[in-house]
C-alpha positions as CSV (number, residue, x, y, z in Angstrom):
1,M,-25.3,59.7,19.0
2,K,-25.4,63.3,20.3
3,N,-22.7,65.8,19.6
4,I,-19.4,65.1,21.4
5,P,-18.7,67.6,24.2
6,S,-15.7,69.9,23.7
7,T,-12.3,68.9,24.9
8,E,-12.3,71.8,27.3
9,L,-15.5,70.6,28.9
10,L,-14.2,67.0,29.2
11,E,-11.0,68.3,30.9
12,K,-13.2,70.3,33.3
13,Y,-15.0,67.1,34.1
14,I,-11.8,65.2,34.8
15,N,-10.6,68.0,37.1
16,G,-13.9,68.1,38.9
17,K,-14.7,71.7,37.9
18,C,-17.9,71.1,36.0
19,T,-21.2,72.7,37.1
20,A,-24.1,70.5,37.8
21,E,-25.6,71.4,34.4
22,E,-22.3,70.6,32.6
23,T,-22.0,67.3,34.5
24,A,-25.5,66.3,33.5
25,L,-24.7,67.2,29.9
26,I,-21.6,64.9,29.8
27,K,-23.5,62.1,31.4
28,D,-26.4,62.5,29.0
29,W,-24.0,62.3,26.1
30,Y,-22.1,59.3,27.6
31,Y,-25.3,57.3,28.0
32,S,-26.4,58.2,24.5
33,L,-23.4,56.1,23.3
34,E,-25.1,52.8,24.4
35,G,-26.0,50.8,21.3
36,E,-24.1,53.0,19.0
37,P,-21.4,51.3,16.7
38,D,-17.9,52.3,17.7
39,H,-14.3,51.2,17.4
40,V,-14.0,50.2,21.1
41,S,-16.6,47.5,21.0
42,N,-14.7,45.4,18.5
43,L,-11.3,45.6,20.2
44,S,-9.7,42.5,21.5
45,I,-8.7,42.3,25.2
46,F,-5.1,42.9,24.2
47,E,-6.1,46.1,22.2
48,E,-8.3,47.3,25.1
49,K,-5.4,47.1,27.4
50,L,-3.3,49.0,24.9
51,L,-5.9,51.7,24.7
52,E,-6.2,51.8,28.5
53,E,-2.5,52.3,28.9
54,Q,-2.3,54.9,26.2
55,I,-5.1,57.1,27.7
56,Y,-3.8,56.7,31.3
57,N,-0.2,57.5,30.5
58,R,-1.1,60.5,28.3
59,I,-3.0,62.0,31.2
60,L,-0.3,61.2,33.7
61,T,2.4,62.6,31.4
62,N,0.8,66.0,31.7
63,I,0.7,66.0,35.5
64,T,3.8,64.1,36.7
65,P,7.3,65.6,36.2
66,Q,10.4,63.4,35.5
67,V,12.8,62.9,38.4
68,E,16.5,63.3,37.9
69,A,18.0,59.9,39.1
70,V,21.4,60.1,37.6
71,P,23.0,63.2,36.0
72,G,21.9,63.2,32.4
73,V,19.5,60.2,32.9
74,T,15.8,61.0,33.6
75,E,13.6,58.4,35.1
76,E,9.8,58.7,35.6
77,P,9.2,56.7,38.8
78,E,6.1,55.0,40.0
79,R,2.9,57.1,40.1
80,R,2.0,58.2,43.6
81,R,-1.6,58.0,44.3
82,G,-3.0,60.9,46.3
83,F,-5.8,60.6,48.8
84,R,-8.9,61.1,46.7
85,P,-12.5,60.7,47.8
86,W,-14.2,57.7,46.2
87,Y,-16.4,59.8,44.0
88,A,-13.4,61.7,42.5
89,V,-11.7,58.3,41.6
90,A,-15.0,57.1,40.1
91,G,-15.2,60.4,38.1
92,I,-11.7,59.9,36.7
93,A,-12.4,56.3,35.8
94,A,-15.6,57.4,33.9
95,S,-13.6,60.1,32.2
96,L,-11.1,57.6,31.0
97,L,-13.8,55.6,29.4
98,I,-15.3,58.7,27.8
99,F,-11.9,59.9,26.5
100,G,-11.2,56.3,25.2
101,G,-14.3,56.4,23.0
102,V,-13.8,59.9,21.8
103,W,-10.1,59.5,21.1
104,L,-10.4,56.2,19.3
105,A,-13.4,57.3,17.3
106,Q,-11.5,60.3,16.1
107,T,-8.3,58.5,15.1
108,G,-9.8,55.2,14.0
109,R,-6.6,53.4,15.0
110,L,-4.1,52.9,17.8
111,K,-1.0,55.1,17.7
112,D,0.9,54.1,20.8
113,N,4.4,52.7,20.3
114,T,4.3,50.5,23.4
115,I,3.1,47.0,24.1
116,A,0.2,47.1,26.5
117,S,0.2,45.6,29.9
118,A,-2.7,44.8,32.1
119,A,-0.8,46.0,35.1
120,A,0.7,49.0,33.4
121,Q,-0.9,51.7,35.5
122,E,2.6,52.8,36.7
123,L,4.9,53.5,33.8
124,V,8.7,53.9,34.1
125,V,10.4,56.0,31.4
126,I,14.2,56.1,31.4
127,T,16.1,58.5,29.1
128,N,19.9,58.4,28.7
129,N,21.0,61.9,27.7
130,T,24.6,61.2,28.8
131,S,27.6,60.3,26.6
132,Q,28.0,57.0,28.6
133,I,26.1,53.7,28.9
134,Y,23.4,53.5,31.5
135,K,22.4,50.1,33.0
136,S,18.8,49.5,34.1
137,T,17.2,46.4,35.7
138,L,13.6,45.6,34.8
139,P,10.9,44.2,37.1
140,D,11.7,40.6,36.0
141,N,15.4,41.1,36.7
142,S,16.2,41.4,33.0
143,V,18.9,44.0,32.3
144,V,19.1,46.7,29.7
145,W,22.1,48.8,28.8
146,L,21.0,52.1,27.2
147,S,23.5,53.7,24.8
148,P,23.7,57.5,24.7
149,N,20.5,59.2,23.4
150,S,18.3,56.1,24.0
151,Q,15.1,55.6,25.9
152,I,13.0,52.7,27.3
153,K,9.5,52.6,28.7
154,F,8.1,49.7,30.7
155,P,5.4,49.0,33.3
156,K,6.4,48.9,36.9
157,I,4.7,45.5,37.1
158,F,4.6,43.3,34.0
159,D,1.5,41.7,32.7
160,K,1.2,38.1,33.8
161,R,0.8,37.0,30.1
162,F,3.8,38.8,28.7
163,R,6.6,41.4,29.4
164,G,6.1,44.4,27.2
165,I,8.7,47.2,26.8
166,S,9.2,50.0,24.2
167,M,12.5,51.6,23.2
168,S,14.2,54.0,20.9
169,G,17.9,54.4,20.1
170,E,20.3,51.6,20.9
171,C,19.9,49.1,23.7
172,F,21.5,45.8,24.6
173,F,19.3,43.3,26.5
174,E,20.0,40.3,28.7
175,V,16.6,38.8,29.2
176,T,15.6,36.5,32.1
177,K,14.2,33.3,30.5
178,N,10.5,32.7,31.1
179,P,8.7,31.0,28.2
180,Q,5.4,31.4,30.0
181,Q,5.7,35.2,29.9
182,P,7.2,36.2,26.6
183,F,9.4,39.3,26.4
184,I,8.3,41.7,23.6
185,I,10.0,44.9,22.5
186,T,8.4,47.5,20.4
187,S,10.5,50.2,18.7
188,R,9.7,52.7,15.9
189,A,9.7,50.3,13.0
190,I,10.0,46.8,14.3
191,I,8.8,44.3,16.9
192,T,11.3,42.0,18.6
193,K,10.1,38.8,20.4
194,V,12.6,37.2,22.6
195,W,13.1,33.5,22.5
196,G,16.6,33.6,24.0
197,T,18.8,35.8,26.2
198,S,21.1,38.5,24.9
199,F,20.9,40.8,21.8
200,R,21.1,44.4,20.6
201,V,18.3,46.5,19.1
202,R,19.0,49.8,17.2
203,D,16.0,51.8,16.0
204,N,15.6,55.6,16.1
205,D,13.7,58.3,14.3
206,L,16.8,59.8,12.7
207,S,17.8,56.7,10.8
208,N,16.4,55.2,7.6
209,S,17.1,51.7,9.0
210,A,16.9,49.6,12.1
211,D,18.6,46.4,13.1
212,V,18.7,43.6,15.6
213,S,21.8,41.5,16.4
214,V,21.9,38.4,18.5
215,L,24.8,37.5,20.7
216,T,23.2,34.5,22.5
217,G,19.9,32.7,22.3
218,K,17.4,33.6,19.6
219,V,14.9,36.3,18.8
220,S,12.3,36.9,16.1
221,V,11.7,40.2,14.4
222,S,8.7,41.5,12.5
223,I,7.8,44.7,10.7
224,K,5.6,46.9,12.8
225,S,2.1,47.5,11.3
226,N,-1.3,48.7,12.3
227,D,-2.2,45.1,13.4
228,Q,-1.5,44.8,17.0
229,P,1.2,42.2,18.0
230,T,0.2,39.1,19.8
231,A,1.6,38.2,23.2
232,E,2.6,34.7,22.0
233,L,5.9,33.3,20.8
234,V,4.5,32.4,17.4
235,L,6.5,32.7,14.2
236,K,4.3,34.3,11.5
237,K,4.8,34.7,7.8
238,G,7.3,37.4,7.2
239,D,9.0,37.2,10.6
240,V,12.7,36.6,10.7
241,M,14.2,34.2,13.3
242,L,17.7,35.1,14.4
243,Y,20.4,32.9,16.1
244,P,23.8,33.8,17.6
245,H,26.0,36.0,15.3
246,Q,23.0,36.7,13.0
247,K,21.5,40.0,12.2
248,V,18.5,41.5,10.4
249,V,18.3,45.0,9.0
250,F,15.0,46.8,8.4
251,L,15.1,49.2,5.4
252,V,12.5,51.9,6.1
253,D,12.2,53.2,2.6
254,K,11.7,49.6,1.2
255,N,9.7,48.3,4.2
256,L,11.9,45.3,4.0
257,L,13.6,43.0,6.6
258,K,17.0,41.8,5.3
259,P,18.7,39.0,7.2
260,E,22.4,38.8,7.1
261,N,25.4,37.5,9.1
262,E,26.7,39.8,11.8
263,T,29.8,41.6,10.6
264,D,29.7,44.5,13.0
265,Q,32.4,43.7,15.7
266,G,30.8,46.3,17.9
267,I,28.4,43.6,19.2
268,L,31.4,41.8,20.7
269,A,31.7,44.6,23.3
270,W,28.7,42.8,25.0
271,N,30.5,39.5,25.3
272,R,31.0,38.4,28.9
273,T,34.6,37.4,29.5
274,N,36.9,36.8,32.4
275,L,39.6,39.4,33.0
276,N,42.2,39.5,35.8
277,F,44.6,42.4,36.3
278,D,47.2,42.1,38.9
279,N,48.6,45.6,39.7
280,K,48.6,46.6,36.0
281,P,48.7,50.2,34.8
282,L,45.9,51.3,32.5
283,S,48.5,51.8,29.7
284,E,48.7,48.0,29.6
285,I,45.1,47.3,30.3
286,V,43.6,49.4,27.5
287,P,45.3,47.4,24.6
288,V,43.9,44.2,26.2
289,L,40.4,45.6,26.3
290,N,40.6,46.8,22.7
291,S,41.7,43.3,21.6
292,K,39.1,41.5,23.7
293,F,36.1,43.6,22.9
294,H,37.1,44.8,19.4
295,V,36.7,48.5,20.3
296,H,38.8,51.6,20.1
297,I,39.6,53.0,23.6
298,K,42.0,55.9,23.9
299,V,43.3,57.8,26.9
300,T,42.9,61.6,26.6
301,N,44.7,62.3,29.9
302,E,48.3,61.0,30.1
303,R,48.1,60.8,33.9
304,V,45.3,58.1,33.6
305,N,47.8,55.8,31.9
306,H,49.7,55.4,35.1
307,Y,46.7,54.4,37.3
308,I,47.2,50.9,38.7
309,L,44.4,48.4,38.8
310,N,44.2,45.2,40.8
311,A,40.9,43.5,39.9
312,D,39.3,40.2,39.1
313,M,36.6,40.9,36.5
314,A,34.9,37.6,36.0
315,G,32.0,37.6,33.7
316,F,32.3,41.3,32.8
317,N,31.3,42.9,29.5
318,L,32.8,46.2,28.3
319,A,30.1,48.3,30.0
320,D,30.8,46.6,33.3
321,V,34.5,47.2,32.9
322,L,34.0,50.9,32.2
323,E,31.7,51.2,35.2
324,A,34.4,49.5,37.3
325,F,36.9,52.1,36.2
326,K,34.6,54.9,37.3
327,K,34.0,53.4,40.8
328,S,37.5,52.1,41.6
329,L,39.8,54.5,39.8
330,N,37.5,57.6,39.4
331,V,38.3,57.4,35.7
332,N,35.5,58.8,33.6
333,Y,34.7,58.0,30.0
334,E,32.8,59.4,27.0
335,I,31.6,57.7,23.9
336,K,32.2,59.7,20.7
337,D,31.2,58.0,17.5
338,N,33.2,54.7,17.5
339,T,35.7,55.8,20.1
340,I,35.7,55.5,23.9
341,E,37.7,58.3,25.5
342,L,39.1,57.7,29.0
343,E,39.7,60.9,31.0
């Protein structure tokens, strides 16, 4: 194989700025790869799709800014395709193939933290930089609540074989059931496969542990490794199956999954319950919420205690209740450690 062209030259090729001589040089090098052993040839279809998404999104990240959808919440929307001549599109496609071979040959392994999707040419990235909970609906109508300082990434259109999403921080999921299209979550250290409906995942770069807690249904959790996850709901050796009120903790320093019963009452904040308040002041409502959801809510503005609420909150979890306060009473809130402050 001939010497790999410089990164600068490849970037010029992508941007259509190469001279005829430089274009010929790149094409000559590309065709010299035929018959050469490489890492790409041995990839499975699943791994090829992961590579394709990695390369595509790394390029798009450099050219597409994030759009401010909600104060403190950034969302990268669908990619808008410009009007390009056919030969420019073909050039970019060829460049993706070239970069794929070069990048994988240099690293020797896949580094992306996301599950690949065959239809993932449009990636949505949602980052919650607020002190509140942000609710997002996924393409399959599953719902994710992002706690402060959390992020999710998912394709605008899920692969027909599986629904892949990556996350960091703390997120609570209510997943639409579809056994024919498994729901798979990749985070920093663990992979969570969804066999049921609602659960919480906590995994971020600043902690020496990660955990998954199940509220309803069941999920399986495995340690993330260099081997790529399958898109099938198959329980493998070392995986931990969790049922309601069960939890598994991943200890980073020991590379160990430790199953245990759920003792953190914070998970109960995601229980859906029926609440009905008939012209009640918030001073009477807050103790009810603290008791129902096992949380600590306090009012920092005495005036808020006198606000009157008349509402039927059937099937609400705590996040829904707090959102209702914002919309109906104009009462804001802020999460500080284990306390929710109403203001």
